[in-house]
C-alpha positions in Angstrom: -10.4 -12.5 -18.9 -9.7 -16.2 -18.2 -7.0 -18.6 -17.6 -4.3 -18.9 -14.9 -1.8 -16.4 -13.9 1.0 -15.5 -16.3 4.4 -17.2 -16.0 6.2 -14.0 -14.9 3.7 -13.5 -12.1 4.1 -17.1 -10.9 7.9 -16.8 -11.1 7.8 -13.6 -9.0 6.1 -15.4 -6.2 9.0 -17.8 -5.9 8.5 -20.9 -3.9 5.6 -19.4 -1.9 2.2 -20.6 -2.9 -0.4 -17.9 -3.5 -2.7 -16.9 -0.7 -6.1 -15.1 -1.1 -7.2 -11.8 0.4 -11.0 -11.6 0.2 -12.2 -8.1 0.5 -14.6 -5.4 -0.7 -16.8 -2.6 0.7 -18.6 -3.5 3.9 -22.1 -5.1 3.3 -21.1 -6.3 -0.1 -21.3 -10.1 0.7 -17.6 -10.4 1.6 -18.7 -12.8 4.4 -20.7 -14.9 2.0 -17.8 -15.1 -0.5 -15.4 -16.2 2.3 -17.9 -18.7 3.6 -18.3 -20.2 0.1 -14.6 -20.4 -0.5 -14.0 -21.9 3.0 -16.5 -24.7 2.2 -14.7 -25.1 -1.2 -11.4 -25.9 0.5 -9.8 -22.5 1.2 -8.8 -22.2 4.9 -9.8 -18.6 5.9 -8.5 -18.6 9.5 -8.2 -20.3 12.9 -9.9 -17.7 15.1 -13.0 -16.7 13.1 -15.2 -14.0 14.4 -18.7 -15.4 15.2 -22.2 -14.6 14.0 -24.4 -11.7 15.0 -27.8 -10.4 13.9 -26.3 -8.8 10.8 -24.1 -11.8 9.9 -26.2 -14.8 11.1 -23.8 -17.3 9.5 -20.7 -15.7 10.8 -18.2 -13.2 9.5 -15.6 -15.7 8.3 -13.0 -13.2 9.4 -9.8 -14.2 11.2 -9.6 -12.1 14.4 -5.8 -11.5 14.5 -5.6 -10.0 11.1 -8.9 -8.1 11.5 -7.4 -6.5 14.7 -4.2 -5.7 12.8 -6.1 -3.7 10.2 -8.2 -1.9 12.8 -5.1 -0.9 14.8 -3.4 0.4 11.7 -6.4 2.6 11.0 -6.8 3.7 14.6 -3.2 5.0 14.7 -4.2 7.4 12.0 -7.4 8.4 13.7 -9.5 6.4 11.3 -12.2 3.8 11.4 -13.7 1.7 8.6 -16.0 4.6 7.6 -13.7 6.9 5.5 -15.0 9.8 3.6 -12.0 10.6 1.4 -9.2 8.4 0.0 -7.0 7.9 3.1 -3.9 6.8 1.1 -2.6 4.8 4.0 1.1 4.0 4.0 1.8 1.1 6.4 5.2 1.8 8.0 7.9 -0.9 8.3 7.2 -1.7 12.0 3.5 -2.1 11.3 4.2 -4.2 8.2 6.0 -6.7 10.3 2.7 -7.6 11.9 1.3 -8.6 8.5 4.5 -10.5 7.8 4.3 -12.5 11.0 0.6 -13.3 10.3 1.4 -14.5 6.8 4.3 -16.6 8.0 2.3 -18.2 10.8 -0.6 -19.0 8.5 1.7 -20.4 5.8 3.5 -22.6 8.3 0.2 -24.1 9.4 -1.4 -24.4 6.0 -1.9 -27.9 4.5 -3.6 -26.5 1.4 -5.0 -23.3 -0.1 -5.5 -20.5 2.4 -6.4 -16.9 2.7 -8.3 -14.4 4.9 -11.2 -12.0 4.6 -11.2 -8.5 5.9 -13.2 -5.6 4.3 -10.7 -3.1 5.9 -8.0 -4.6 3.7 -9.3 -2.4 0.8 -7.7 0.5 2.8 -4.3 -1.2 3.0 -4.0 -2.7 -0.5 -0.6 -1.1 -1.1 0.8 -2.9 1.9 -0.6 -6.3 0.9 0.7 -5.9 -2.7 4.2 -6.1 -1.3 3.6 -9.8 -0.9 4.3 -11.2 -4.4 2.3 -14.3 -3.6 -0.8 -12.3 -2.5 -3.9 -12.7 -4.7 -7.0 -10.5 -4.3 -10.6 -11.6 -4.5 -12.8 -8.5 -4.7 -16.6 -8.5 -4.5 -18.8 -5.5 -5.2 -22.5 -4.8 -4.9 -25.0 -2.2 -6.2 -24.8 1.0 -4.2 -28.5 0.9 -3.4 -28.2 -2.5 -1.7 -25.0 -1.5 0.2 -26.2 1.8 1.4 -29.6 0.4 2.3 -27.9 -2.4 4.4 -25.8 0.2 6.2 -28.8 2.4 7.0 -30.8 -0.6 8.2 -27.9 -1.5 10.4 -27.8 2.0 11.8 -31.4 1.7 12.8 -32.8 4.4 15.1 -29.5 6.3 14.9 -30.6 7.7 11.5 -33.0 10.0 13.3 -30.2 11.4 15.4 -27.5 11.4 12.8 -29.0 12.9 9.6 -25.5 13.1 8.1 -24.9 9.3 8.2 -26.6 8.4 4.9 -24.3 10.8 3.1 -21.3 9.3 4.9 -22.4 5.8 3.9 -22.5 6.9 0.2 -19.1 8.5 0.3 -17.6 5.5 2.0 -19.0 3.3 -0.7 -17.4 5.5 -3.3 -14.0 5.5 -1.6 -13.7 1.7 -1.1 -14.9 0.9 -4.6 -12.6 3.5 -6.3 -9.7 1.9 -4.4 -10.8 -1.5 -5.7 -11.2 -0.1 -9.2 -7.7 1.5 -9.2 -6.0 -1.7 -7.8 -7.8 -3.9 -10.4 -6.5 -1.6 -13.2 -3.0 -1.7 -11.8 -2.9 -5.5 -11.0 -5.3 -7.4 -13.3 -3.3 -10.6 -13.1 -3.3 -10.7 -9.3 -7.0 -9.9 -8.8 -10.4 -11.4 -9.3 -13.4 -9.0 -9.4 -16.9 -10.3 -9.1 -20.4 -8.8 -8.8 -22.2 -10.2 -5.8 -25.2 -11.1 -8.0 -23.0 -13.7 -9.8 -22.1 -15.3 -6.4 -25.7 -15.5 -5.5 -26.7 -17.2 -8.7 -23.8 -19.5 -9.3 -21.5 -19.9 -6.3 -19.9 -23.1 -7.6 -19.1 -21.4 -10.9 -17.5 -18.4 -9.1 -15.3 -20.7 -7.0 -14.1 -22.6 -10.1 -13.3 -19.5 -12.1 -11.7 -17.6 -9.1 -9.5 -20.5 -8.1 -8.3 -20.9 -11.7 -7.7 -17.2 -12.2 -5.8 -16.8 -9.0 -3.9 -20.1 -9.1 -5.2 -21.2 -5.7 -5.4 -24.9 -6.5 -8.3 -27.2 -7.0 -11.0 -25.5 -5.0 -14.4 -27.1 -5.6 -17.8 -26.4 -4.1 -19.7 -29.6 -3.7 -22.0 -28.4 -0.9 -25.2 -26.6 -1.7 -27.4 -24.4 0.4 -24.7 -21.9 1.3 -26.6 -19.0 -0.2 -29.6 -18.2 1.9 -32.2 -16.8 -0.5 -34.4 -15.6 2.3 -31.6 -13.5 3.7 -29.8 -12.3 0.5 -32.9 -11.8 -1.5 -35.0 -10.1 1.1 -36.7 -6.8 0.2 -37.1 -4.0 2.7 -39.2 -0.9 2.9 -39.3 2.2 5.0 -37.0 5.2 5.3 -33.6 3.4 4.8 -34.7 2.0 1.5 -36.1 5.3 0.3 -32.9 7.2 1.3 -30.7 4.5 -0.2 -32.6 4.6 -3.5 -32.1 8.3 -3.8 -28.4 8.3 -2.9 -27.6 5.4 -5.3 -28.7 7.6 -8.2 -26.0 10.2 -7.4 -23.3 10.4 -10.0 -20.3 9.1 -8.0 -21.7 5.8 -6.7 -23.4 5.1 -10.0 -20.2 5.8 -12.1 -17.9 3.7 -9.9 -20.4 0.8 -9.9 -20.5 0.8 -13.7 -16.7 0.9 -13.8 -16.5 -2.1 -11.7 -19.0 -4.0 -13.8 -16.9 -3.2 -16.9 -13.7 -4.4 -15.2 -15.2 -7.5 -13.6 -14.5 -11.2 -14.3 -18.2 -11.9 -14.6 -18.1 -11.9 -18.4 -15.3 -14.4 -18.5 -17.0 -17.1 -16.4 
């Protein structure tokens, strides 16, 4: 699939310029995608959450909208780790928080803008209410995502033997929601395998900005992809467990479905 958005989609957005929602399953390189797009000219927020040991270059996540998502989940007794499709319905009062955020960001924007929040996968129906919203999804092989989550859990794995299974189920829930949204809204979404971003970030930026009508984003700066970080191999228990879980039917099937639906072939 290539080219810009259809005329009817553009007309539906009215005078409001498109904005980008960058999202995907946790540990799927959403931060890297947001970092690359930010350096290409897409403003991703004013109060960005800083770096930590798991995201040494920063999360590129705007704190106000990250907190909004977490509060919506918390009111339903949920966190980011969901084991079944939550089918969240954002109520009118909650939705006004998203409206205020969009209006404030739009008023300050002097060019293309958006935000990155992995939790947004759980609230896609709410964000789809904005006709000018465009969705930049990134996905990653289940072995790599589950392995990253288990490494992050560290010593807790020995005390929480159920956690690996939960990590796998959460991977499936998030990526099925992305799959379903992509099928329902192909003209409003861009779906990329993280490996394409690692190999050709400038090409991804050019294709994504054209597909989503975000303006002339252009990546002229190199060195944003840290091969020592993203290409690192690990050993030990987390990798062994992740390798086994990634061969289960559910994560394997949804990953293949996303590959088939992705924009990678059109680049």
